C-alpha positions as CSV (number, residue, x, y, z in Angstrom):
1,M,36.6,48.0,46.0
2,S,35.9,50.9,43.6
3,F,38.0,51.5,40.8
4,T,40.9,54.1,41.1
5,F,44.0,55.2,39.4
6,K,45.6,56.3,42.6
7,D,49.0,54.7,43.2
8,K,48.5,52.5,40.0
9,T,51.2,52.0,37.3
10,I,50.1,52.1,33.7
11,L,52.0,50.9,30.7
12,I,51.1,51.8,27.0
13,T,52.6,49.7,24.3
14,G,53.3,51.8,21.2
15,G,53.2,54.7,23.6
16,T,55.1,57.1,21.2
17,G,52.2,56.9,18.6
18,S,49.5,59.4,18.2
19,L,47.0,57.7,20.5
20,G,49.7,56.9,23.0
21,K,50.8,60.5,23.2
22,A,47.0,61.5,23.6
23,L,46.6,58.9,26.3
24,T,49.7,60.3,28.1
25,R,48.4,63.9,28.0
26,H,45.0,62.8,29.4
27,I,46.3,60.5,32.1
28,L,48.9,63.1,33.4
29,S,46.1,65.8,33.3
30,N,43.3,63.9,34.8
31,H,45.1,61.3,37.0
32,P,48.2,62.9,38.4
33,E,47.8,60.6,41.4
34,I,49.1,57.5,39.3
35,K,52.3,55.9,40.5
36,K,53.9,55.6,37.2
37,L,53.1,55.9,33.4
38,I,55.5,53.6,31.3
39,I,56.0,54.3,27.7
40,F,57.0,50.9,26.0
41,S,58.1,51.3,22.4
42,R,60.9,50.5,20.0
43,D,61.6,54.0,18.6
44,E,64.3,55.6,20.7
45,Q,64.2,59.0,18.9
46,K,60.5,59.3,19.7
47,Q,61.0,58.4,23.4
48,F,63.8,60.9,23.5
49,E,61.5,63.6,22.1
50,M,58.7,62.6,24.6
51,A,61.1,62.7,27.4
52,H,61.9,66.4,26.7
53,E,58.1,67.1,26.5
54,Y,57.6,65.5,29.8
55,P,60.7,66.4,31.8
56,D,61.3,64.4,35.1
57,S,61.2,67.7,37.3
58,K,57.6,68.1,36.3
59,Y,56.5,64.7,35.7
60,P,58.1,62.2,38.0
61,Q,55.6,59.7,37.1
62,M,57.0,59.2,33.6
63,R,59.1,56.1,32.7
64,Y,60.5,55.0,29.2
65,F,61.1,51.3,28.3
66,I,62.7,50.5,24.8
67,G,61.2,47.2,23.7
68,D,59.3,45.3,21.0
69,V,56.0,43.4,21.6
70,R,57.7,40.7,19.6
71,D,60.2,40.0,22.5
72,F,58.3,38.2,25.2
73,E,61.2,38.2,27.8
74,R,61.5,42.2,27.4
75,L,57.7,42.5,27.6
76,K,57.5,40.4,30.9
77,R,60.4,42.5,32.4
78,A,58.7,45.8,31.6
79,L,55.2,44.6,33.0
80,K,56.8,43.9,36.6
81,G,54.8,46.0,38.9
82,V,52.3,47.2,36.3
83,D,48.5,47.3,37.0
84,F,46.9,48.5,33.8
85,V,48.1,47.9,30.2
86,I,47.0,49.7,27.1
87,H,48.1,47.7,24.0
88,A,48.4,50.3,21.2
89,A,51.4,48.9,19.4
90,A,50.9,47.9,15.8
91,M,51.8,47.7,12.3
92,K,48.9,49.6,10.8
93,H,49.7,50.7,7.2
94,V,47.5,48.6,4.8
95,P,49.8,48.5,1.6
96,I,52.9,48.1,3.8
97,A,51.3,45.0,5.5
98,E,50.1,43.7,2.2
99,Y,53.8,43.9,0.9
100,N,55.4,42.5,4.2
101,P,52.8,40.1,5.5
102,M,54.8,38.1,8.0
103,E,56.1,41.3,9.5
104,C,52.6,42.3,10.1
105,V,51.7,39.0,11.7
106,K,54.5,38.9,14.0
107,T,53.8,42.3,15.5
108,N,49.9,42.3,15.4
109,V,49.2,38.7,16.2
110,L,52.3,37.1,17.9
111,G,52.9,40.4,19.7
112,A,49.2,40.2,21.0
113,E,50.0,36.8,22.3
114,N,53.1,37.9,23.9
115,V,51.4,40.8,25.8
116,I,48.6,38.5,27.0
117,N,51.0,35.9,28.1
118,A,53.3,38.3,29.8
119,C,50.2,40.0,31.5
120,L,49.2,36.6,32.8
121,E,52.5,35.8,34.3
122,T,52.8,39.2,36.1
123,D,50.3,40.9,38.4
124,V,48.4,43.1,35.7
125,E,44.9,43.8,36.6
126,R,43.3,45.1,33.5
127,V,44.2,45.2,29.8
128,V,42.8,47.2,27.0
129,A,43.7,46.3,23.5
130,L,43.2,48.7,20.5
131,S,41.5,47.4,17.4
132,T,40.2,49.0,14.1
133,D,37.1,49.0,12.1
134,K,39.3,47.0,9.5
135,A,39.2,44.1,11.9
136,C,35.4,43.7,11.0
137,A,34.8,41.5,7.9
138,P,38.5,42.0,6.9
139,I,39.5,42.1,3.4
140,N,43.2,43.1,4.0
141,L,46.1,41.6,6.0
142,Y,46.1,44.4,8.4
143,G,42.4,43.9,9.2
144,A,42.8,40.1,9.4
145,T,45.7,40.3,11.9
146,K,43.7,42.8,14.1
147,L,40.7,40.5,13.9
148,A,43.1,37.6,15.1
149,S,44.4,40.1,17.8
150,D,40.8,40.7,19.0
151,K,40.1,37.1,19.3
152,L,43.2,36.5,21.3
153,F,42.4,39.3,23.8
154,V,38.8,38.2,24.1
155,A,39.7,34.5,24.5
156,A,42.3,35.4,27.0
157,N,39.5,36.0,29.7
158,N,38.8,32.1,29.4
159,I,42.4,30.9,30.1
160,K,43.2,33.2,33.1
161,G,42.1,30.6,35.6
162,W,42.1,32.1,39.1
163,N,43.7,35.4,37.9
164,P,41.3,38.3,38.3
165,I,42.7,40.1,35.2
166,R,40.1,41.4,32.8
167,F,41.1,41.8,29.1
168,S,38.8,43.9,26.7
169,V,39.1,45.4,23.3
170,V,38.2,49.0,21.9
171,R,37.3,49.2,18.0
172,Y,36.9,52.5,16.3
173,G,37.2,54.2,12.9
174,N,39.8,56.7,11.4
175,V,41.3,58.9,14.1
176,M,41.1,62.4,12.8
177,G,44.7,63.7,12.4
178,S,46.5,60.6,13.4
179,N,49.8,59.7,11.7
180,G,49.3,58.5,8.2
181,S,45.6,59.4,8.0
182,V,43.7,61.0,5.2
183,I,43.3,64.5,6.6
184,P,47.1,65.2,7.1
185,F,47.7,63.7,3.7
186,F,45.1,66.0,2.1
187,L,46.4,69.1,3.8
188,K,49.9,68.2,2.4
189,K,48.4,67.7,-1.2
190,K,46.6,70.9,-1.0
191,K,49.8,72.9,-1.8
192,E,50.1,71.0,-5.2
193,G,46.6,71.7,-6.2
194,I,45.5,68.3,-6.7
195,I,43.7,66.0,-4.2
196,P,44.2,62.1,-5.0
197,V,40.9,60.2,-4.2
198,T,40.8,56.5,-4.5
199,D,37.0,56.2,-5.0
200,P,34.3,59.2,-5.2
201,T,31.8,57.1,-3.3
202,M,33.9,56.3,-0.3
203,T,32.9,56.8,3.2
204,R,34.7,56.4,6.6
205,F,33.8,56.7,10.2
206,N,35.4,59.5,12.1
207,I,36.7,59.9,15.6
208,S,39.0,62.5,17.4
209,L,41.9,61.4,19.3
210,Q,40.2,62.4,22.5
211,G,37.1,60.3,21.5
212,G,39.6,57.4,21.3
213,V,41.2,58.2,24.5
214,D,37.8,58.5,26.2
215,M,36.7,55.0,24.8
216,V,40.1,53.4,26.3
217,M,39.6,55.0,29.7
218,H,35.9,53.7,29.6
219,A,36.9,50.1,28.9
220,L,39.8,50.2,31.5
221,E,37.4,51.4,34.1
222,H,34.1,49.5,33.2
223,A,34.9,46.3,31.3
224,W,33.9,43.0,32.9
225,G,36.2,41.1,30.5
226,G,35.9,39.9,26.9
227,E,33.8,43.0,25.4
228,I,34.7,44.7,22.2
229,F,33.7,48.4,22.6
230,I,32.6,50.4,19.6
231,P,31.6,54.1,19.6
232,K,28.6,55.8,18.0
233,I,30.5,58.2,15.9
234,P,29.6,60.2,12.6
235,S,30.7,59.3,9.1
236,Y,32.0,61.6,6.4
237,H,32.1,61.2,2.5
238,I,35.7,61.5,1.3
239,L,34.8,64.1,-1.4
240,D,33.4,66.3,1.5
241,V,36.9,66.0,3.2
242,A,38.5,67.2,-0.2
243,K,36.0,69.9,-0.4
244,A,36.6,71.0,3.2
245,I,40.4,71.2,2.8
246,A,40.8,72.3,-0.7
247,P,37.8,73.5,-2.5
248,E,39.8,75.0,-5.3
249,A,41.9,72.0,-5.9
250,E,41.4,69.3,-8.7
251,V,40.2,65.8,-7.4
252,K,42.0,63.2,-9.3
253,I,40.3,59.7,-9.0
254,V,43.3,57.2,-8.7
255,G,41.4,53.9,-7.8
256,I,41.3,51.7,-4.8
257,R,44.5,50.7,-3.1
258,P,45.3,47.1,-2.2
259,G,43.2,45.9,0.4
260,E,41.1,49.1,0.7
261,K,37.3,49.0,1.3
262,V,34.9,51.6,-0.2
263,H,32.8,51.6,3.2
264,E,33.9,50.6,6.5
265,E,32.1,48.3,9.0
266,M,32.3,48.1,12.7
267,I,29.6,45.6,13.5
268,T,28.4,43.0,11.0
269,E,24.9,41.3,10.8
270,S,26.5,38.1,12.2
271,D,27.8,40.2,15.3
272,S,24.3,41.4,16.0
273,F,23.5,38.3,17.9
274,L,26.0,39.3,20.6
275,T,25.7,43.2,20.3
276,Y,24.2,45.4,23.0
277,D,23.5,49.1,23.1
278,L,25.1,50.9,26.0
279,G,24.0,54.5,25.2
280,K,27.2,56.1,24.2
281,Y,28.7,53.0,23.0
282,Y,27.9,49.5,21.5
283,T,29.6,46.4,22.7
284,I,30.0,43.0,21.3
285,L,30.0,40.5,24.3
286,P,32.0,37.3,24.2
287,S,30.1,34.1,23.2
288,T,31.5,32.4,26.3
289,H,31.9,34.4,29.6
290,K,32.0,33.9,33.5
291,W,29.2,36.4,34.3
292,K,25.5,36.4,33.6
293,I,24.2,38.6,30.7
294,E,21.2,39.7,32.8
295,D,23.6,41.2,35.4
296,F,25.6,42.9,32.7
297,M,22.5,44.5,31.2
298,A,21.2,45.7,34.6
299,E,24.6,47.2,35.6
300,F,24.9,49.3,32.2
301,N,21.3,49.6,31.3
302,A,22.2,47.8,28.2
303,T,19.6,46.7,25.5
304,K,20.0,44.1,22.7
305,V,20.3,45.4,19.2
306,P,17.8,43.7,16.8
307,V,19.0,40.6,15.0
308,G,20.5,41.6,11.5
309,F,21.7,45.0,12.9
310,K,24.9,46.2,11.4
311,Y,26.9,49.4,11.8
312,T,28.6,50.6,8.5
313,S,30.0,54.0,7.6
314,N,27.7,54.3,4.4
315,H,24.5,53.5,6.4
316,N,25.1,55.9,9.5
317,T,22.5,58.2,10.9
318,E,25.0,61.0,11.6
319,W,27.3,62.7,9.1
320,E,30.0,65.3,9.1
321,T,29.1,68.2,6.7
322,V,31.9,70.2,4.9
323,E,31.4,73.0,7.5
324,D,31.8,70.5,10.3
325,L,34.9,69.0,8.8
326,R,36.5,72.4,8.4
327,A,35.8,73.3,12.1
328,L,37.1,69.8,13.3
329,I,40.4,70.0,11.4
330,K,41.0,73.4,13.0
331,E,40.4,72.1,16.4
332,H,41.9,68.7,16.3
333,V,44.6,68.7,13.3
334,D,45.8,72.2,12.4
335,P,45.1,75.3,14.5
336,T,46.4,77.4,11.6
337,F,43.7,75.9,9.1
338,E,41.5,78.6,7.8
339,V,37.8,77.8,8.0
């Protein structure tokens, strides 16, 4: 049977966040034939605002469910009748996680395990979990908890038994314009005439919200179970972002924050043994799986990357220029931004 969204019910954990809202827009625009789209989150105010944005009269598919991924019983109830799950709920602010470590563990690790077990105990068919570049060779607690989460979702494919459910992961870099990210922060600081930069050599990967959405939808449709999907995306120099946003402002070097990297990684040399090139994406395959690598390669025209391959923001082949960044900010972050 071919994959379809028709008459399917989708639940998004953390559905009121930046990516959750972008996924909602995309799904309602491109797959209006779905049965239900359930927003599962713990912020009642954001759900209230979202319900006004998507009124029942126009979007009868929408449902809202107050809950926390830390609460297994609530999750299990929410997942009754759900076909597809997109797990976007997380504590993601690096300094806050460093200061409140167990709170981060409870949401990002124990919450991930709750999602997995609740899906296994209901009739969910497919699960896509959101990861982060910080989960690759992590040096901060947030990255470590997301790495643990990734491992849990990948390993869930080994404990499902007879259940045909598929778990997969998508990992990507900084989402342009997402809540708490650098570009909205610099736009705010522009008014003060000073742009605080942690390290002048810093680089980051860059992906649009739509790029993140496209990856999730790709994994939902095409994952065989256990893959970690990674996009081929450009990098930027942090000083170029400062120059693009506020060329006249003073750049003040403030030093690296706790748990921050100068350059981001998405695939390490150690991952290269299990990494395959799919064309638009890379994928790290699980070390144990119930299908043949040869069949996977044939299905997706995949090629093995060389041993020792790594994918880092400072050794990228594609870079955003200052002009590129200005155009992207206007398109994806602030339509009033003057290019």
